[in-house]
C-alpha positions in Angstrom: 18.6 -15.2 -2.5 17.7 -12.2 -4.6 15.0 -14.1 -6.5 13.5 -15.5 -3.3 13.2 -12.0 -1.9 11.5 -10.7 -5.0 9.0 -13.6 -5.0 8.1 -12.8 -1.4 7.9 -9.1 -1.9 5.9 -9.3 -5.1 3.7 -12.4 -4.8 2.4 -12.1 -1.3 0.4 -8.9 -2.0 -0.9 -10.3 -5.2 -2.3 -13.4 -3.4 -4.0 -11.3 -0.8 -5.6 -9.1 -3.5 -6.9 -11.9 -5.7 -8.4 -13.9 -2.7 -10.3 -10.8 -1.5 -12.1 -9.9 -4.8 -12.4 -13.1 -6.7 -16.3 -13.1 -7.0 -17.1 -9.4 -6.5 -18.2 -7.0 -9.2 -15.1 -4.9 -8.4 -12.0 -6.5 -9.7 -8.6 -5.5 -8.3 -5.1 -5.7 -9.7 -1.8 -5.0 -7.9 1.4 -4.4 -9.8 4.9 -3.8 -8.5 7.4 -1.7 -10.3 11.1 -0.9 -9.6 11.7 2.9 -9.5 14.8 3.6 -11.6 16.5 7.0 -11.7 18.4 8.0 -14.9 19.5 11.6 -15.5 17.3 12.8 -12.7 14.2 11.2 -14.4 12.2 8.5 -12.8 11.0 5.5 -14.8 9.1 2.4 -13.7 10.1 -1.1 -14.7 8.0 -4.2 -13.9 9.5 -5.8 -10.8 10.9 -9.3 -11.4 14.0 -9.3 -9.2 14.7 -6.8 -6.5 17.8 -5.9 -4.5 18.4 -4.2 -1.2 17.8 -0.5 -1.2 15.7 -0.5 -4.4 12.5 1.5 -4.3 9.3 -0.3 -5.4 6.1 1.4 -6.4 2.9 -0.6 -5.8 -0.1 0.3 -8.0 -3.5 -0.9 -7.1 -6.2 -0.7 -9.8 -9.9 -1.4 -9.2 -12.4 -1.7 -12.0 -16.2 -2.0 -11.5 -17.5 -4.7 -13.8 -21.0 -4.4 -12.4 -24.0 -2.6 -13.7 -24.3 -0.3 -10.6 -22.0 2.3 -9.1 -20.3 1.1 -5.9 -19.6 3.5 -3.1 -17.4 3.2 0.0 -14.7 1.0 -1.5 -12.0 0.2 1.1 -8.6 -0.8 -0.3 -5.7 -2.3 1.7 -2.1 -2.3 0.5 0.4 -4.4 2.5 3.9 -3.3 3.2 5.6 -6.7 2.6 8.1 -8.1 5.0 11.6 -7.2 3.8 10.5 -3.7 2.9 9.7 -0.4 4.7 7.0 2.1 3.6 8.3 5.4 2.4 6.3 8.1 4.1 4.1 10.5 2.1 4.2 8.3 -1.0 0.6 7.0 -0.8 -1.9 8.6 -3.2 -5.2 8.0 -5.0 -6.6 9.3 -8.2 -9.7 10.5 -6.4 -10.8 11.6 -3.0 -10.0 9.0 -0.4 -9.1 9.0 3.3 -5.8 7.2 4.2 -5.3 5.2 7.4 -2.4 3.1 8.4 -1.7 0.0 10.4 1.3 -0.8 12.6 0.0 -4.2 13.8 -0.2 -6.4 10.7 -3.5 -5.0 9.5 -5.5 -5.7 12.6 -6.3 -2.1 13.2 -6.0 1.1 11.2 -5.7 4.8 12.3 -5.1 8.2 10.9 -1.6 9.7 10.7 0.3 10.7 12.7 0.2 7.4 14.7 1.0 8.3 18.3 1.9 6.0 21.1 2.6 6.7 24.8 6.1 5.6 25.9 7.5 5.4 29.4 11.1 6.7 29.5 13.6 5.0 31.7 13.1 7.8 34.4 9.3 6.9 34.5 8.3 10.0 32.5 5.4 9.3 30.1 5.9 10.9 26.6 4.1 10.7 23.3 6.0 9.1 20.4 5.1 9.5 16.8 5.4 6.1 15.1 7.5 6.6 12.0 6.2 5.4 8.6 9.0 2.8 8.5 6.9 0.9 11.1 3.7 0.8 9.1 2.6 -2.7 8.0 -0.4 -1.8 5.8 -2.1 1.2 4.2 -5.9 1.5 3.9 -7.8 3.9 1.7 -11.6 4.5 1.9 -12.8 6.0 -1.3 -15.1 9.0 -1.0 -16.3 8.8 -4.5 -18.3 5.9 -6.0 -16.8 3.7 -8.7 -19.0 4.3 -11.7 -20.7 1.2 -13.2 -19.5 -0.7 -16.3 -15.8 -0.1 -16.3 -15.3 2.7 -13.8 -11.8 2.7 -12.3 -10.0 3.9 -9.1 -6.2 3.9 -8.7 -4.0 3.8 -5.6 -0.2 3.8 -5.2 2.5 3.8 -2.7 6.3 3.2 -2.4 8.5 0.9 -0.3 12.2 0.4 0.0 13.7 -3.1 0.0 15.7 -3.7 3.2 
């Protein structure tokens, strides 16, 4: 069972990434690492098999193979089924705006995600959707990727259920 979970958590994001950028001048790579803690020091080990409660770090790298700079790159990182996003772990190596999805990547919005909820007594209240309910993360780069080998990096963490 453990290997099946790992395959689903690691392979699904890779397929989505390679299908999106197969013929584009920007080439993307997504890697998954298990975050290990030894003597209060973190280390990352390539994810092959994962177990419940392990923390994974996804790293997305985009390289411009073209001869012109490319502006406005939008990057989407899925939160695979069987995992939950760990809030405040998303980052980029340059200026980028972050938006999140709670509906399988159909729509994206800025944090905090707020929804109206009707309580049992009929009162309408606002509820902040917790990061554990996010299904995708989306960054829009504010800086162009330089031509001929320019790179941008994005990362985030999830916990295996």
